[in-house]
DOTOR-138104 format. One record per residue (C-alpha): residue in three letters; y, x, z. Coordinates in steps of 0.5 Angstrom, whole numbers, plus 500, padded with zeros to 3 digits. Each point is the difference from the previous one (the first is absolute). Layout:
! residues N
ALAYXZ...
! end
This chain:
! residues 200
MET500500500THR507503498PRO504501506TRP507497502GLN505505499ILE507500503VAL505500494GLY507498502ALA505498505MET503493501HIS507502502PRO506503496ALA500507499VAL507501499HIS504496506ALA504503506PHE495500506GLY497505505PHE493497500ALA496495498ARG493498500ALA498497493ALA494495498LEU495504496VAL498498493LEU493501499GLN496500493ARG492500498ASP499500493SER505495497ARG501496507LEU506501504VAL502498507ILE506501505ALA497501507ARG504501506GLN494504503ILE493502499ARG495499505GLY493501498GLU499496494ALA504504494ALA497506503ALA493497499GLY501497493GLU502493502ALA506496498PRO506502505ALA504494503GLY506499496GLU504498494VAL497500493LEU504503494ASP498501493GLU502507497GLY506496496GLU503498507TRP499507503ARG504503494GLU506494501LEU500502508GLN501507498GLU505499494ALA504496506GLU500505504GLU496496506GLY494505500PHE498507497ALA494503497LEU497506504ARG499506495GLN493502504HIS495494501ILE497501507PRO493496502ALA501495505PHE499501507PRO500496507GLN507500503ALA503503494GLY508499499ILE506502496TRP506503504LEU506501496LEU505505503GLY507498497GLU507504499TYR501499507PHE494503503GLU502507502ASP495506499LYS495496496ASP496507499ALA499501507ALA498493501VAL495501494ARG498506504GLU499496506LEU495495497ASP496506497ALA499503506LEU497494503ASP496499493ALA503494499CYS503500493ARG496499494ALA505501495THR508501499GLU504499494ARG508500499HIS503494497GLY507502499ARG503501507THR494496503THR494504503ALA494495499MET494502504VAL493497500VAL498500508ASP494499505GLU504495504GLY495501506LYS501507500ALA508500499ALA502494504ALA502504506LEU504505496ARG504494497GLU502497507GLN502507502TRP504501494ALA504493502GLN501503507ASN503506497ALA505496495PHE502496506ASP501506504ARG504503495ALA504494499LYS502499507ALA502508500LEU505498493VAL503494503GLN502504506ALA503506496GLY504494496GLU496502493VAL499492499GLU498500493ALA494505501ALA499496506CYS499494496ARG495504495ALA496502506ALA500493504SER498497493LEU494505500ALA498499507PHE500492498GLU496501494LEU494504503PRO497497505ALA494495498HIS502495506PHE507498502VAL504504505ASP506497504ASP503507501TYR500502493VAL503494498ALA506500505MET501507498LEU501498492ALA504494502LEU505505504ALA500505495TRP502494495GLU505498505LEU503507500ARG500500493GLY505494500ASP495495497LYS499495506ALA497494496ARG494505498ALA500502508GLU499493502ALA495499495TYR496505503LEU501498507THR498492498MET494503497MET498504506HIS501493504ASN496496496SER494505500ARG500500508ALA500492499MET494500496ARG496505505
! end
């Protein structure tokens, strides 16, 4: 049986962001599926859960810059994820080295200013949380130093990185936007935080 391959990512490659986790585009023969995660099914050759595409739809998504193809196709494996390090992620090369040290990175590609990586999220989850904490600490220091624009970028990265909602990171992002003069956006993030608390 032909194995499923990771062939693309569902996320704009050219976009102003720090970190994003993209949905995977999987292919076996002419079958294409968009999947948020892989458990054991695709690695075992079974059809993964997700949205089925045909080749024409996949081409249209790429032309609309809603997704992009990977140059290197990777056999599907459990807990695979595609991580994108965008223009606001400082020292992408150091991040790749950290993932390599954990044997967690299966492939790395540059797409414009974005570094796309196929990672083993089981091995890399703790590092992702540490990156978020580091970005939060950097944002706090930059706010104290009065470097508001840089603080906003660092706070945005801290907000984007965690796999779950972290109140302190949202509050820091709201503070950074308020200091930057965008009170409406700051209030929107605070509302998001309050709504999230209400649902817990």
